[in-house]
Each structure stands twice: as C-alpha cells, then as structure tokens.
N, C-alpha and C positions, 0 to 999 in steps of 0.2 A: 504493499499499500504506500502511496505517495505521502509525503509530509502534509498536514493541513496548512493551508494559507493562514496568516495571522493578520488581524484586523485591530487597528488602534483608533479609538474614538475619544475625542476630547469634547466634552459637553459644556456649553456656556448657558447662563441664563436660567430660565424658569423650570419649574417642575414639568411643563408639557415637553421641554427638550429632552429632560431626563427620560420620559416615557418614549419620545420618539427615537432617542438613541438605542434604547432597549429593542425597539421594534426593527431598526435598521441592522442591529448585530443579529436578530434573529433571521431575518430575511436573507442576509449574506451568509448566515450559518447554513443555509441551504445550498450555497455555492462552494461550501468547503472551507469557509472561514471560521476560525476560533478567535476569541479576544485575547489580546495581550495588553499588558499595563505599560508597555514602553513602545514609543515610537520607532526606537533603534531596532527592534525585532520585527516590525511590521512589513507586510507586503502590501497593505493598503492603510492609508491614514485618512480619517474622516474627521473634519471640524464641523461640528453641529452647533451653529452660530446663533447669537441673539443680537437683535438691532435695538434694544431698549436703551442701553448705556450710551454715554457720549463717545464720539468717534469709534463706534463700533467697527465700522468697516476697516479703518486704518489699523485697529488692533488685530484684525484678521490677517491683513497683508503683512504685518509685522511678524505674526506667528508663522506664516508661510515661508517668510524669508529665512527663518531659522532651519526650514528643511532643505535648503539648497544643497548643503554639503552631503546630506543624507541621499537625496536623490541623485547626486554625482557618483556617490559610491554604489548605489543600488539602482540602476537605470530602469529596471523593471517594477520599482516601487510606484504605486498609484496613489495619488493624493487627490482627495475630494473635499469640497465644500459644500455643507448642506445647512438647513435652516434658513432664518429670516433675512440674514445678510446675503445669503445665496439668492433668495427671492428678489431682494432690492437691487442688487448689483448685476446679477445674470451674467451675460458673456463678458462684461467689463473686468470680471475677476480673472478669466483666463487670459485676456488682453494684457492686464497689468502684471499678471504672475504666470508666465507660460508653463511653469512646472505643474500648474493644476490640470489634472486630467478630466475632472468630473465636477459638475455643479448641479445640484438637485435642490428644488424647493421643498417646503415642509408639507406640501400637499401631494408631492410625486414620489416619495422615497420608497414606495411600493414597487417602482420601477427599477430600482437599484440593480436587480440581477442582469437585466438586459442592458443597462448603462455599464457595469463592470465588464460584461462580455465584450462590449464595444471598445472599451479602453485596452482590453487584452489584445484586440486586434490592431492597436496602434492609433485608434481614432480618439477624438475627444468627444465627451458626453455631456450634454446640456438639457435639462428639463426643469423649467420653472412655470409649467402650466398649472391651472386650476382644473384638473381632469374631473369629468362627470362621475367616473366610477368611484366607488367606495373603497378607499386605500385600505381601510381596515380589513375588508372582506377579501381583497386581493392578497393581503399578506398571508404567509404561511402560518399555520397555527403556532402558538407558542410551544417550544419544547417542553417536555414534562420534568424538567429539571426542578430540584427543590429550590423554593424561594425563601427569603427572609419574611418575617412576620407582617411587614408592611409593604404596600405596593401603591403606585398610581395607576389611574384608569382614565384615560380621556374618553369624555362623553359629548364634548362639544367643542367646536373650533371656530375661529373667526369672530368678528365683531361688527355691529352695524351702528355703533355709537358715535364714531368719528370725533373723539376728544381731540382738542386743538394741539395736544402735545404728543399724540400717539401715532405710531406707525403701524400698529397691528392690523387695521382694516386693509392696508395696502400690501402687507407681507402674508398675512394669513387669510385674508379674503372675507367674504360675508359669512355670517353666522350659519352654521350647519350643525345639526344635532343627530347623533347616531340612534338607530332603533333600539327600543328597550330590550327586546329579546336577545340581540347581539351583545349588549352590554352585560346583561345577566349571565349569559353563557360565558363570557370572558371572566366575569367575578367568580363563578363556580369553579372555572379552570384555575384561577389563582388560589382559590381556597383549597383545592385539591393539592396543590403544590406547597402549602404551608403558610399562606398568607391569611392572617386574622383581622387585619385593618386596611381598607382601601380609602384612598383619597380621590374623589372624583374631580377631574380637571376640566377646565375650559377657560378660554380668554374671557368669556362672560357667562359662567357655568349656570347662573341662576335664570338665564334666558333659555335654558334647556326646553325644547319642545319636540322631543323624539317620538317616533311612530310607535304607538302601543297597540294592543289588541282591540281597543275600541276607540281609536282615533289618537291624536297627539296627546302626549302625557307631559305634565310639568316635571320639574326637578324634584318636587315633593313626591309626586307619583312614582317616579324612578326610585327614590330612596326607599319608599314603602315596598316596592318590589324587591329591592336588594336586601331589605330587612328580613325577608322570608328565606334567604340563603342560608342553610345550615352550616355552621361553622365559621361564618363571617361574624365577628364580634363588634367591629367598629366601623362606622362610615363618617368621612368628613368630606367637605367640598371646598374648592377655591378655584378662580377668584370671582367674587360677586359684584354686581352693580346695585347701588341703593335703588334705583328705579324698577328692578326686576325682583325685589324682595316681596314676593306675593304672600297673600294671606295664609294659603296652605302651606307655604315653606316655614312661615313663622310659627304656625301651629305645630308642624312636625318637630321643631326644636323643644316643644314641651311634651310632646307624646310619643315620639319615636325612640324606643330604648337604645337602638344602636346608633343613632345619630349623636354626635359627641357634642358637649357644651362649649364649643369654641366656634368662632365666626370671624372670617376675615372680611371686612366690609369697608373697602376704601372710600374716603371722602374727598381727598386731595387737597382741600382748603376749607377754612372756615368763613370765608368772605364771599358773600354772595355775588359781589361785582366780579371777583376772580372766578368764581364757579361758572358764571355766565360766559366769561372770556374763554374759560376752558371748555365750554360746550358740554358741561356736565348735566344739565336738565334736572338738577335738584338744588334745593337751598340748604343752608345750614340749619334753619328751622325745621324743615321736613325730614332732615337727617336725624336730628335730635328726637323728633316724635317717633321715628322709626326705631331708634334704638330703645326708646321707652317701651314700645309695643314688644320688641324681641325680649327685653328683659322681664317684661310681665309674663311672657310665655315660658321662660326659663331663667329664673332670678340668679342662678349661679354662673350663667354664661360668661365666659372670657372673651372680650372684643379685641379684635385686631384691625388695624387700619393702615393706609398708605397716605403720605403727604409729600407735596412738592412745594418747596420754598423758592422765593426769588423768581416766581413766574413772571413773564413779561408784564410790566406795568404794576406790579404789586407794590402798595405804599406800606409804610409802617403801620397804618390803620387796618389794611388788609392783613397784614401778619398777625397783628394783635387779635384779630378776630379768630384766626386759626389757634392761637394759643389759648384763648377763651374756650373754644370749642373742646379742645384737648382736656382742659381743666374740668370741663363738666363730664366728659365721656369717662376719662380715666381708663385708657386702654391697658390691657394686659401685655399686649405686644404692639408695636407700630414700626413701620418702616418709612424713613424719611429721606428725601433727596433733594440736592440742589437742582434747579431746572437746568437742563442742557438742551440745546437746539437739535431737533431732527429735521434734516432737509426735506423739503416737500410737505411739511405740516404747517397749517396757518399760523401757530405761534412762533415759528422760526423767523417770520417777516416782521415781527413787532419790536418795540422798544425794549431793550434788554436791561435787567437790573444790575447795578454794579456788583461784580464778583465778591468783592470784600463785604458788601452788605448782605448779600445772599449767604456767605460763609457764616457771618455773625448770627443771622437768623436761624441757620441750620443748627448751629451749636446751641442756641438757646432752646429750640424746640426739642432737640435730642435730650437735653438735660432734663426738661420736664417730663418727656416720655419715660426716660430711664427712671426717674423718681416714681412715677406711678406703677411702672413695671415691677420695681422692688417692693413697693408697698403691697401689692396684690400678692406677689410671691411670698413675702414675709408673712402675710396673713394666712397662707396655707399650713403653717407650722402648727401642729397639734390636731390637724385633720387627717381622717382617713381618705385615700384616694386609690384608684384602681390603675395598676401600672401594667402596661405591656412591655416586657423586656426584650430589647432589641440587639444588644450587643454587650461584650465585655468591657469594663472600664479600664483606666489607665492604671489603677492599683490592683495588686494581687487580691483575687477573690471578689473583686468589685463588678457588679452588673449594673447596666444602665438601660432605662426604658422611658416611655412618655406616660404621663397621667392622661385621664380623660380631657384635662384642660390643656394639653399640649406641653406642659411643663416637663423639662428633663429631670429625671429622678434617678439617684443612684443608691444602691444598697450594697452592703459588705457581705452578704450571705453567699457563699460560693455554690450553693445547691441549686440555685435558680437557674433554669434553663431558658435559652433563647426561645421565645414564642410564648413563654409562660405569661398568663394574666393573673396577678395576684394583688390582694389587698396589701396597702402599705401605710403605716402611720409616718407622717411627715415629722422629722425631728430636727431639721435644720435648713437654713436658707442661705445660699451662696450667691455670688454675683450673677449667675446664669443658670443656675440648677438647684434642686432641692435634694436634701439627704433624707433617707428613709429607712424605715425598719419593717421588715415583714411582719405581717399579722397572721 
C-alpha cells in the first residue's frame, strides 16, 4: 500500500470555520489524505481564512509567503486558500501569490476532491461560486472515528442583515437553512461517536427556518427536535441577532431541559444613533426589554455580547451610552473590538474616529466588562453546577470542563473521565476559570 498523503489545515476565525475545516478534512480523507499538525510534513496545505479582522487578506498573503521555501523544496506540494478571504479575493490570490494551486469559497468546499485532482494534473483550481446544490449532502458522511464530548454543527449560513461594518453577506451569501431531518441525522451520528454537547452554528442562527415535516421550522422547533436525541445532553447556539429572538425561542430557554442557560446576543453599541448608522434595526431600549424577557424566562441565564467601539462618527456621548448599557446588562462574557474598515462596506467610506480615542474607549469598555465578568464568576462560589469534562488540565490529576453557564471549571480528582457529566461544588474563582470539587 502507498503512504497516505498528508493534509495540513490552518483555521482562522469563527466556529463555523472550525466546522468547515473538519468537513474539508473529511472530504479529502476520501482522496487518501490524513491530517498532520505540521506544514513541513504536508502534501497539501489549506488556509481556511476569515475576513472579519483588519487587513485579513494581507495576513493571508504574509502567511503564504512563509511557504515559498517549502514549495521550492517540495514542488509537488499543493497549497490552497479556502474560506471568506478566498471568496472575497478569488483569482487575485493566485495572481499575487503564484504558489497557490487552489482557491475555494466557503460554499464550494464539497468540490474539493475534483479541485484537488485538477491540481495533481498541473492545473490551477478556482471555485468561488454559490452553487445551488446542498454542499452538506454532497459531502461524504463523517467517518465513524471517536469524537470528543463537544462538537459544532452548522445549521444556517449567510446573512440578510447587511450591517454597515460587515462583509458576511458578501462572502457567505444570503441566509440559507438546512432541513431539520438532515441536522437531526448529523446530531445522532455525532452522539454515536461520543459527543454529548452540540453547539448549533449560523451567521444569524436564530433566523433559522429549515424545512421540517410540516413546513418550515424555527430554531426553537429545531432545538425541541434535537432535545429528543438520546445521548445528547446539552444544546447551545451561536451567533444570534436581537431582531430574530422570537417568542418561542425565549420560551425554550425556560422550558427545554437540554438548552443551556447561556446566550450570546450581540448588540454592538448602546447608542441609538450609532445603531442606526450600523443598520442594526434595533434600539438600545428594545434590546434592554428583550433581555428582561429572556431573564424572566430563565432567571439564571448568563448573557454574552459583542461591541464595536470607535465606529465611524462615534462621539463621547455615543460611547457613554454603550457604557451605560453594559452597566445595566452586566454580561458574564463579552467580546469588544476597535472598529476597523472592511473595503466595500458602507462604513468604510465614513469619517473615522481617531485611533488613540478608539484605543482609550476600548480599554475603558473592556475594564467594565472584565469587572462584571469577575463579579458573576465570583458569585458562583458555593453553588453546585453540572460540568461536562473535556480534557486533562495542566496540573497532574487535574481535569477541566465547562459548566452549563460555559464557565471553565477544573477539579483535582484524577478518576474523572473525559466525557463525564458530573455535579461539582464551586470552591474558588480565578481570573478565567472556577475551581471545583466533585459531589
């Protein structure tokens, strides 16, 4: 038998890219590839890129430049660029970096086997279409290898919101939801392989409207279907938009046993003026009322959010409105970023905030978020939580897992197995994790 070919994938960005990388590895596995952790060993290198961060394309070109020597040493090495930068840049990638053999967008990676075969014949392969066929159905079934206790599962892709700062509608396309039966089958397959917690993914996941047995089903309906899957213990979802937080989904947080008490619900700003300029279609007040309803349904829920500071035209008053909103919500987690331009988006053409001012605002916001995060974490001491153990810790005999609230929890009992779901008493709170004792 010939030696298997080796595939190295470097994944940038969001959880959906992590999921996509897994599927790309699986479909190329059907072509005889096995994954390697080093590009030096690889017969094919794939960069699965993200276009959200500043100068994303330039960072990809810089990374590709590091492979020039490797390509010179191994002329048969194939190098590909996948993901959202591939979608945005297309053929320009091959023009600027001739060592690239393959460019594939996020909606076309099910065509990788044909593209890989084309490169083996000495040709370049480019596919950044938005094909009509369902890429998930075209992909080979996941191999039945054992999995860890948690997994991502993409249920929805694309976005129709067109926020003024965002490239997703241009790189991932319009909103598309997968049919319910296919998602349930994939979830059952994951559970058979050892998965106990699934996070449902989508660029705008709570806009999910997949085909069900009696017509389109909402995200809440999908969650209730997954709630019936034997062996699946936990369900989460991300990322959501406030405008799509429907009544049945709010109710599910209070009534669905497997839906975890954690919700990532980005608001981006506390200023109505800036929200309007962002094309967010909600106000600070409507967001606050929505949080009240969610907390009424599930009082112990931990909220998470996203914020952009220094958005074009943001004033001190606009920023203070964001600080005021954060003070009211008190997030258990939040992600905050300084605005950076995305070519082709409306906000890129507007008057920019001074970088020093934006830096100062970001530091102040992050300080407030960190204080709230620590207060919520400290308040867990003395409480009983349910921990799904995922890995060994850094210390001998230490095991680490996640509580239902997504807090990282470590215990010192060596007899806990990966995948175990155990009651734990929280006995200490650190900078980014909790210490627990098995009950």
